[in-house]
N, C-alpha and C positions, 0 to 999 in steps of 0.2 A: 719762146722765152730765151733771152740772151743770157749767156753765162758770164760770170765775172772773169773767167779765164779765157774767154774767146779772144783769139789773136794775141794773147800775151805770150811772151817767150819765157818758158820755164825750164830751168836746168835741174835735173835730178841725178845726183851721183848714185851709182850702184843700182841701176834700173832694171837689172835682169832677173831678180828674184824677190820674193816676199813683198815687203811694204813698198820698196822702190818700183817694182814691176806694176803693182796695183796703182801706184801714183801715176805712172806713165800711161797706163790704160785709161784711167779715169780722166786725166787731163786731155788726152787726145779726143775722147768722147765729148769733152766740153769745149772743143775747138781751139785748144792751146797749141802753140808751136813748141815742141818738146825736144830738148837735147839731153841725151843720157850717155853714161859711160859705164864700162865694166871691164873686168880683166879677161873674160871669156868671150872670144870672138864668135864661137858657134851660138851662144845664147843671144848675143847682140844681133846676129844674122837672123835668128828665128823671130826676134822681136820686130825686126825690120820687115820680114816677110808677112808678119801678122798685120802690120799697118802699112801696106805698100804705097798707098796714095795719100797718107796723112802727112802732116808737117812734123816728121820725126827725123832727127839727126842722131846717129849713134857713132861712138868712137871707142876703140880699145884704149883704156887708160887705167893706170894703177894710181889711186889717189895718194898713196904714200910717197909718190915721186913728184917733187915740185915741178919738174920740167913737164911731166905728163899733164898735170893740172893746168899749167900755164897754156900749153898747146890746146888742151880741151876747151878752155874758156875763150881763148883767142879765136879758134876756129868756129865756135858757136856764135860769137859776135859777128864774124865774117859771113856766116851762113844766114843768120836771122836779123842782123843789124843792131842787136843789143840784148840785154837781159832784164826782165821784169821781176822774176822770182828765182832765187837760188835755194834749192832744198838739199842741204848736206845730209844725205841719207846713208851713203856708203859706210859700212861698219863691219867689224868682226868681233866675236866674243871669245872667251877662253873658259876652260874648266880644269883647274888644277890649283891645289893649295900651294902657297908660297914655298913651303919646305921642299916641294918636289919640282916646281916650275923653273924652267930655264929663264934667266933674265931676258934672253932674246925674245921669248914669248911676250913678255910685258912690253918690251920696246916695240915689237911689231904691232901690237894692239894699239899702242899710243900713236904710232906713225900713221896708221890708217884712220882711227877714230877721231883723233885730235888734229894732227898736222894736216890730214886730208882736207878738213873743214877750213883750216887756216889758209892753206894754199889757194883753194878754189875761191874763197871769199875775198882774199887779197887781190886776186887778178880780176874778179868780177866787180869789185867795189866801184870803180869809176862809172861803169855803165848803170849799176844799181842806183847810184846817187843821182845820175843824170835823169833816170826814169822814176825816182822816188819809189823804189821797189821794196821787196821783202827778202830778208835773209832768214832762213830756217835751219835750225839744228835739230836733227832727230836724236834725242838723248834717251834717257832711260830713268827708271826709278833708282838705278845705280848711280845716277848723277846727284841724288840727294842722300842716298844711304849706301854705304859700302857693303857689297855682298860677298860672302865667303866663297872661295873657289874661283872668284872673278875679280881678284884684286887689281889686275891691270886694266880690265874693262871698267871697273868702278873708277879708277884713277883717271882714265881717259874721258869718262862722262862728267866727272867732277870738273876736270880741266875745261872741257867744252862749255859747260854751263857758266863757269866763272869768266871765261874768255868772252862768251856771248853777252853776258851781263855788262862787262866792261865796254865792249864796242857798241852795245845798245845805248849806253850812256853817252859815249862819244858822238853818236849819230842822232841824238834826240832832236836836234834842230834841223836835221838834213832832209827830213821827209821819208827816210828809210826806216822801215819797221824791222826790228830784230826780235825773233821769237824762238823758243825752244819747246819741243813737244816731247812728252815722256809716255810712250806706250807701256802697257804692262806686258805680261808674257803674251806674245803674238805668234800665230801659226806662220812661221817663215823659216827660211833656210839657215838663219843665223846660228841656231844651236847645233844643227848638223855640221855646219862649217866651223864651229867653235874650235879653237886650238886646244890640244891637250898639253900635258907637261913638256912634251918634246917639240911642240909647235906644229904638230900634224893635225889635220881635220879630224874631229871627234867621230864623225860619221853617223852617229845615232844620238837621239835626244832621250834623256831620262824623264823628261817632262810629259805630262798628259796633254797632248795637243787638243783633245776634244773639249777641254774646259777653257780654251784660250780665245781671245778676240781674233777674228780673221784679219788677214792683211788688207782685204778690201774695206772692211769697216774702219780699220785704223787709218787708211789712206783718206777715206771720206771725212773723218774727223780732222785730219791735218789740213785738208783743203778748205774746210769750213772755217778753221781757225785763221788761215791765211787771209781769207776773204774778210773776216771780222777784224783783222790786224791785231790779234791777241798778243799778249806778252809771253805767257806760259800756259801750257796745257798738260795736266796730269790726267790720263784717260780713264783709269779704272778705279773702282772703289777700293780695291786692295792697295793700289798705288797711293791713293789719297790717304788711306789709313796709315800706311807705312811712313809717308812724309810727315804726317801729323805726330805720330808716335815718336819718330826720331827727333823731331824738333822740341817737343815738350817733355817726353819721357824716354830719353836716349838709352838708359840702362835697361828699361823694359823692352825697348826695340831690339837691343842686343840679344836678349833671350828669345824673343819671338822669331827673329831672323835665324838664329842658331837652330831652333827647333824645326823651322821650316826646311832648312837645307841639310840637316844632319839627322841620321837615325843610328842609334847605338854607337855614337862617336865617329861615324863614317859619313863623308860627304856623299849624298845620294841624289842631289838635284843640281 
């Protein structure tokens, strides 16, 4: 049985952990040519050794750097000849209330989550238009509803979704599909790597990982949505419930979200 992704060139930013790594693994199994980047050379090396004979290209790059993104996209096109799908997956979270968080933490989150997608998409766009491809933004429920303790993260995902909606409209007659997907809480490294108030990695997650969607299941849903050329995907019932409440009963959503993240006046999640 032929796969939709067979021989397609797919770019996945942040492919060394969590959802990104699961996407890379599933795409290679389906016969795609995959180009991915990350900041950790050792993790990229391990990924390359895991798939030595597959069509996998890796490169050390920090998506918050426009120059890194430009080089990553240009080299990918040089290696594979073009790009069919761009999955803007690289991201970082934060966990600190505004009263304690350094402004630099919010700026760093915005640089990675929002501008990283802008840079990669801008440089990949001519090839994507030529191939009538797909641009994907891995967003979050925080793109619909601001979450306490994650103000910078919420801002970055709101910005991402607004920006993607705008370019989707610009590209409606081009044959390029623009979509954004919103996983719920997923078992991935993003919470462990979340920045604390000083901008350092949190190191441990207060969330119960056992109740979350796996990165593999999340990746499968993303790839299915790409194949169907969907517009938006909100993956979990809790996520759909939150989006619905926030749209029609925003004051009630304020209370529900507050109760979820706080216990006895303290941020616990």
